C-alpha angles and dihedrals in degrees: 000000000000092000091051092051091050091050092048089049093051091048091052090049092050092048090050092051093045095044098091090053092042092056090064095053117097091238110133097037101068123147109269096038112127116244123172121180122188133173096272104014145039131203126196124182114177099205097152091046090054091049091051092047091047091053092049094048091046092051091047092054092043093053097041098041 
């Protein structure tokens, strides 16, 4: 349990340090993401972005098992 908490803490720290750079990347607006804009509303569903992130995370866990 202690090892897992340390790893989670390190991951949160790395995400926090990487966040200013990550905001500038075009992740989240990929072709295939669903975006609907109306007069008084807007809806955005990043389906392709989630698929890409899922593939990357799956490969990460497969290689570093």
